[in-house]
C-alpha positions as CSV (number, residue, x, y, z in Angstrom):
1,M,61.1,145.4,206.0
2,K,62.3,144.9,202.4
3,I,59.4,143.2,200.7
4,I,58.9,141.9,197.1
5,I,55.4,140.9,195.9
6,V,55.5,138.5,193.0
7,G,52.3,138.4,191.0
8,T,49.8,140.3,188.9
9,A,49.9,144.1,188.9
10,F,49.7,146.9,186.4
11,P,49.6,146.9,183.3
12,Y,47.5,143.8,183.9
13,R,43.9,144.3,185.1
14,G,41.4,142.6,187.4
15,G,41.1,141.6,191.0
16,L,44.5,140.0,191.3
17,A,46.2,143.2,190.2
18,A,44.0,145.3,192.4
19,Y,44.8,143.1,195.5
20,N,48.5,143.1,195.0
21,E,48.7,146.8,194.4
22,R,46.5,147.6,197.4
23,L,48.5,145.3,199.7
24,A,51.7,147.0,198.5
25,L,50.3,150.4,199.3
26,E,49.5,149.2,202.8
27,Y,53.0,148.1,203.4
28,V,54.4,151.3,202.0
29,K,52.1,153.3,204.3
30,Q,53.6,151.3,207.2
31,G,57.2,152.4,206.2
32,N,58.4,149.3,204.4
33,E,60.4,149.2,201.1
34,V,58.2,147.4,198.6
35,E,58.6,146.3,195.0
36,I,56.2,144.3,192.9
37,Y,57.5,141.8,190.3
38,T,54.8,141.4,187.8
39,F,54.6,139.6,184.5
40,T,56.0,140.2,181.0
41,L,53.8,137.3,180.0
42,Q,51.0,136.3,182.3
43,Y,48.9,133.9,180.2
44,P,49.6,132.8,176.7
45,S,46.9,134.3,174.6
46,F,45.3,130.9,173.7
47,L,44.8,130.2,177.4
48,F,43.2,133.5,178.3
49,P,39.4,133.5,177.9
50,G,38.8,137.2,177.9
51,K,39.3,140.0,175.4
52,T,42.5,141.5,176.8
53,Q,44.7,141.0,179.9
54,Y,45.6,144.7,180.0
55,S,44.3,147.6,181.9
56,T,43.1,150.9,180.3
57,D,43.6,152.7,183.6
58,S,46.6,154.8,184.6
59,A,49.5,153.2,186.4
60,P,49.1,153.3,190.2
61,A,51.0,156.2,191.8
62,A,53.6,155.5,194.6
63,L,54.3,151.9,193.6
64,N,57.5,150.4,192.3
65,I,56.2,147.8,189.7
66,Q,58.6,146.0,187.5
67,R,57.8,143.6,184.7
68,K,60.0,140.7,185.2
69,V,58.2,137.3,185.1
70,N,57.4,135.1,182.1
71,S,55.0,132.4,183.3
72,V,56.0,129.8,180.7
73,N,59.8,130.3,180.4
74,P,61.8,128.2,182.9
75,F,65.0,130.1,182.1
76,N,63.2,133.3,183.2
77,W,62.1,131.6,186.4
78,I,65.7,130.8,187.3
79,K,66.9,134.3,186.4
80,V,64.2,136.1,188.5
81,G,64.6,133.7,191.4
82,R,68.4,134.4,191.5
83,E,67.7,138.1,191.2
84,I,65.4,138.0,194.2
85,K,67.8,135.8,196.1
86,N,70.6,138.2,195.6
87,K,68.4,141.2,196.7
88,R,67.9,139.4,200.0
89,P,64.5,140.8,200.8
90,D,63.1,140.0,204.3
91,L,59.8,138.8,202.8
92,V,58.5,137.6,199.4
93,L,54.7,137.6,199.1
94,V,53.0,135.5,196.4
95,K,49.3,135.4,195.8
96,F,48.4,131.9,194.5
97,W,45.2,131.4,192.6
98,L,45.8,128.8,189.8
99,P,47.9,125.6,189.6
100,F,49.0,126.7,186.1
101,M,51.2,129.3,187.8
102,A,52.7,126.7,190.2
103,P,55.8,125.8,188.2
104,C,56.7,129.4,187.6
105,L,56.0,130.8,191.1
106,G,57.2,127.7,192.9
107,T,60.6,127.7,191.1
108,I,61.1,131.5,191.7
109,T,60.4,131.2,195.4
110,R,62.4,128.0,195.8
111,I,65.5,129.8,194.5
112,A,64.8,133.0,196.4
113,R,64.6,131.4,199.8
114,S,67.8,129.5,199.2
115,N,69.7,132.6,200.5
116,K,68.5,131.5,204.0
117,K,67.2,135.0,204.8
118,T,64.1,135.6,202.7
119,K,60.8,134.2,204.0
120,I,58.1,133.2,201.5
121,I,54.5,133.7,202.5
122,S,51.7,132.8,200.1
123,I,48.2,134.4,200.2
124,L,45.9,131.8,198.9
125,D,42.8,132.5,196.8
126,N,42.4,128.8,196.0
127,I,44.6,125.8,196.3
128,I,42.1,123.5,194.5
129,P,40.6,125.5,191.6
130,H,36.9,125.8,190.8
131,E,37.4,124.6,187.2
132,K,39.5,121.5,187.6
133,R,42.2,120.4,185.1
134,F,44.7,117.6,184.7
135,A,47.7,117.7,187.1
136,D,46.1,120.5,189.3
137,R,47.0,118.7,192.6
138,L,50.5,117.9,191.4
139,F,51.2,121.5,190.5
140,A,49.6,122.8,193.7
141,S,51.8,120.4,195.7
142,Y,54.9,121.7,194.0
143,F,54.0,125.3,194.9
144,V,53.1,124.4,198.5
145,G,56.5,123.0,199.0
146,S,58.2,126.3,198.0
147,A,56.6,128.5,200.7
148,D,57.3,129.0,204.4
149,G,53.7,129.8,205.4
150,F,50.3,130.5,204.2
151,V,47.4,132.9,204.7
152,A,44.1,131.6,203.5
153,M,41.2,134.1,202.9
154,S,38.5,131.5,203.6
155,K,38.4,128.7,206.1
156,S,37.6,126.2,203.4
157,V,40.9,127.0,201.6
158,L,42.7,126.7,205.0
159,T,41.3,123.2,205.2
160,D,42.2,122.5,201.6
161,V,45.9,123.4,202.1
162,E,46.1,120.8,204.8
163,I,45.8,118.2,202.0
164,F,49.3,119.2,200.9
165,D,51.0,120.2,204.1
166,R,50.2,119.8,207.8
167,Q,53.4,121.2,209.3
168,K,54.0,124.8,208.0
169,P,52.3,127.7,209.8
170,K,48.9,128.7,208.3
171,A,46.4,131.4,209.3
172,F,43.0,132.6,208.2
173,C,42.4,136.2,207.4
174,P,39.3,137.3,205.4
175,H,39.7,139.2,202.2
176,P,40.2,142.9,203.1
177,L,38.0,145.7,201.7
178,Y,38.6,146.7,198.1
179,D,38.6,150.4,199.0
180,N,40.6,151.5,196.0
181,F,37.7,152.1,193.6
182,G,36.9,155.6,194.9
183,L,34.1,157.0,197.0
184,K,30.5,156.1,196.8
185,L,28.3,158.3,194.6
186,T,24.8,159.2,195.2
187,R,22.3,156.9,193.5
188,S,21.2,159.7,191.1
189,E,24.8,160.5,190.1
190,A,25.6,156.8,189.5
191,L,22.4,156.3,187.5
192,A,23.2,159.3,185.3
193,K,26.7,158.0,184.6
194,V,25.5,154.6,183.5
195,G,22.4,156.0,181.8
196,L,19.7,154.2,183.7
197,D,16.2,155.2,184.9
198,E,15.7,156.3,188.5
199,S,12.3,154.7,188.6
200,H,13.7,151.2,188.7
201,R,15.4,149.3,191.5
202,Y,18.5,147.3,190.5
203,M,20.1,144.0,191.4
204,L,23.8,143.7,190.4
205,F,25.7,140.7,189.2
206,F,29.3,141.9,188.9
207,G,32.5,140.5,187.5
208,F,33.8,138.0,185.0
209,V,31.0,135.6,183.9
210,R,32.1,132.0,184.4
211,D,30.0,128.8,184.8
212,Y,30.6,128.4,188.5
213,K,29.3,131.8,189.3
214,G,25.8,130.7,188.7
215,L,24.4,133.4,186.5
216,D,22.0,130.8,185.1
217,L,20.6,130.3,188.6
218,L,20.0,134.0,188.9
219,L,18.2,134.3,185.6
220,Q,16.0,131.4,186.5
221,A,15.3,133.0,189.9
222,F,14.5,136.4,188.3
223,A,12.0,134.6,186.0
224,D,9.7,134.1,189.0
225,N,6.4,135.8,188.2
226,R,6.5,137.6,191.6
227,F,9.2,140.0,190.2
228,R,7.0,141.2,187.4
229,G,5.4,144.6,187.9
230,K,7.8,145.6,190.6
231,N,10.1,147.8,188.5
232,I,13.1,145.7,189.4
233,K,15.9,145.2,186.9
234,L,18.9,142.9,186.9
235,I,22.2,144.3,185.8
236,V,24.9,141.9,184.6
237,A,28.2,143.9,184.5
238,G,31.3,142.0,183.4
239,E,33.1,140.2,180.6
240,F,32.1,136.7,179.5
241,Y,34.8,134.1,180.3
242,N,32.7,131.3,178.8
243,N,30.0,131.0,176.1
244,S,27.7,134.0,176.2
245,E,25.1,132.5,174.0
246,Q,23.9,130.0,176.6
247,Y,22.8,133.0,178.8
248,F,21.1,135.0,176.0
249,A,19.3,131.8,175.0
250,L,18.2,131.3,178.6
251,E,17.0,135.0,178.7
252,D,14.9,134.3,175.7
253,Q,13.6,131.0,177.0
254,L,12.6,132.6,180.3
255,A,11.0,135.7,178.7
256,L,13.3,138.1,180.4
257,K,14.0,140.4,177.4
258,G,14.1,144.0,178.6
259,E,14.3,142.9,182.3
260,V,18.1,142.1,182.2
261,L,20.5,144.9,181.4
262,W,23.8,143.6,179.9
263,F,27.1,145.5,180.3
264,N,29.4,142.8,178.9
265,D,32.8,144.3,178.8
266,F,35.4,144.4,181.5
267,I,34.5,147.2,183.8
268,P,37.5,149.6,184.3
269,D,38.4,150.4,187.9
270,A,37.3,154.0,187.4
271,E,33.7,152.9,186.6
272,V,33.3,150.2,189.3
273,K,31.8,152.8,191.7
274,N,29.1,153.7,189.2
275,Y,27.6,150.2,189.2
276,F,27.9,149.6,193.0
277,S,26.6,153.0,193.9
278,L,23.3,152.6,191.9
279,A,22.6,149.0,193.0
280,D,20.2,148.1,195.7
281,I,21.7,144.6,196.3
282,I,24.7,142.7,195.0
283,V,23.9,139.1,194.0
284,Q,26.5,136.3,194.0
285,P,24.6,133.1,193.1
286,Y,27.8,131.0,192.9
287,K,27.7,127.2,192.6
288,S,31.2,126.9,194.1
289,A,33.5,129.4,195.7
290,T,36.3,130.1,198.1
291,Q,36.0,133.8,198.8
292,S,35.1,136.7,196.5
293,G,36.5,140.2,196.0
294,V,33.1,141.2,194.9
295,T,31.9,140.9,198.5
296,Q,34.6,143.2,199.7
297,I,33.7,145.8,197.0
298,A,30.1,145.6,198.2
299,Y,31.2,146.2,201.8
300,H,33.2,149.3,200.7
301,F,30.2,150.7,199.0
302,E,28.0,149.7,201.8
303,K,25.7,147.5,199.7
304,P,23.6,144.5,200.9
305,M,24.5,141.1,199.4
306,L,23.0,137.8,198.6
307,V,25.5,135.0,198.6
308,T,25.1,131.3,198.3
309,N,26.1,128.8,200.9
310,V,29.2,127.5,199.2
311,G,32.9,127.7,200.0
312,G,33.8,130.7,202.2
313,L,31.2,133.1,201.0
314,A,28.9,132.6,204.0
315,E,31.8,133.3,206.4
316,I,31.7,137.1,206.0
317,V,28.0,137.8,205.2
318,P,26.0,137.5,208.4
319,D,22.6,136.2,207.3
320,G,19.8,138.6,208.0
321,K,22.2,141.4,209.1
322,V,24.0,142.6,205.9
323,G,22.2,140.4,203.4
324,Y,21.3,136.7,202.8
325,I,22.9,133.4,202.7
326,V,20.8,130.9,200.6
327,E,21.3,127.5,199.0
328,P,22.4,127.6,195.4
329,N,19.1,127.1,193.7
330,D,16.7,129.4,191.9
331,K,13.8,129.2,194.3
332,A,15.9,130.1,197.4
333,I,17.5,133.0,195.5
334,A,14.2,134.3,194.3
335,N,12.6,134.1,197.8
336,A,15.5,136.0,199.4
337,L,15.5,138.8,196.8
338,L,11.8,139.2,197.0
339,D,12.0,139.5,200.8
340,F,14.6,142.2,200.4
341,F,12.5,144.3,198.0
342,D,9.1,143.6,199.5
343,N,10.1,144.3,203.1
344,N,12.4,147.3,202.3
345,K,15.5,145.8,204.0
346,L,18.0,148.2,202.4
347,E,18.3,150.7,205.2
348,S,18.5,148.2,208.0
349,F,21.1,146.1,206.2
350,Q,23.2,149.2,205.4
351,E,23.2,150.2,209.1
352,N,24.7,146.8,209.9
353,I,27.2,147.0,207.1
354,L,28.7,150.1,208.6
355,I,29.6,148.0,211.6
356,E,30.6,144.8,209.9
357,K,32.9,146.4,207.4
358,E,35.3,147.5,210.1
359,K,36.5,143.8,210.4
360,Y,38.1,143.9,207.0
361,S,41.1,146.2,207.2
362,W,44.4,145.8,205.3
363,K,46.2,146.2,208.5
364,R,44.6,143.0,209.8
365,M,46.1,141.2,206.7
366,T,49.6,142.6,207.3
367,D,49.3,141.8,211.0
368,T,48.4,138.2,210.1
369,I,51.4,137.9,207.9
370,S,53.6,139.3,210.6
371,G,52.3,136.7,213.0
372,L,53.1,133.9,210.6
373,I,56.7,135.2,210.2
374,K,57.2,135.2,214.0
375,N,56.4,131.5,213.9
376,L,59.1,130.6,211.3
């Protein structure tokens, strides 16, 4: 097939770029002709909560990435839509994650599919966002109207898309493994790279820090007196996307100074393996969620997980086999983490992870998309 992926890719950073690039590599491996149309402008700077949108890593090899799309310029949307229309690809893939992008992506895909040949499939991170804004549903509805079919990466999102459309083909396929961050290091190698002490055990909260991700719940859980004296540290590795002072104030209030290790910059792709390789358990204490790429990085590095019972997180973390599913409150989080450390669950969970991770291949995603196309 001739395929165009429209969305985030290098030189932009983060999980969206990693996903689109990894999906493109899978299609290339299968013998398809693939281009990625990424942004010339993704977010206006005043709307972007982080320090920079851009990657410091090298451009991915073997991918044809073109910067074409301006997210706020309607004249650009028309131009890009016509260009894709005239190229007549068999398939356009669009990863949808935020209603802000709906006018841009929805207009491009409407024009592209007017050639009566190109099929539009959207891979949905969310359809209703975690942090709600005015006109979210109006924008989401506009985008849904532009696609021919949908792949949701959690069952909760598959249900949400039914709010906007009940007729078009839809399928569930869990988020594939993020296997593009390199091979797992030994614990000693990873600790040396980050500069941490081998005598401690480590819990890892990884990724952008946003209110809905529940870092405050984790800090409150870690303040449980049962953790003291156990040589357990909490690592927070990721850039703040909201007010950092509230977390540092909570750290002071809970007397956790020295117990929490803060690495509060964006973690480059080349360094992700360091943090996951040294961690004993990955903690996702989210207050709301659909699915999470962090889970799939954890599977790749064969690390146990604690997730909260929100959205689609519990769908891919079998409780008691590869980690824990708990309610989103500090007591439940603390009890599960203490069970993990006190009862030495690391080895048994890792044995189960080796089996469970086989479910999350990129071929499963491309096969799901192929199945949708056959129904169009």
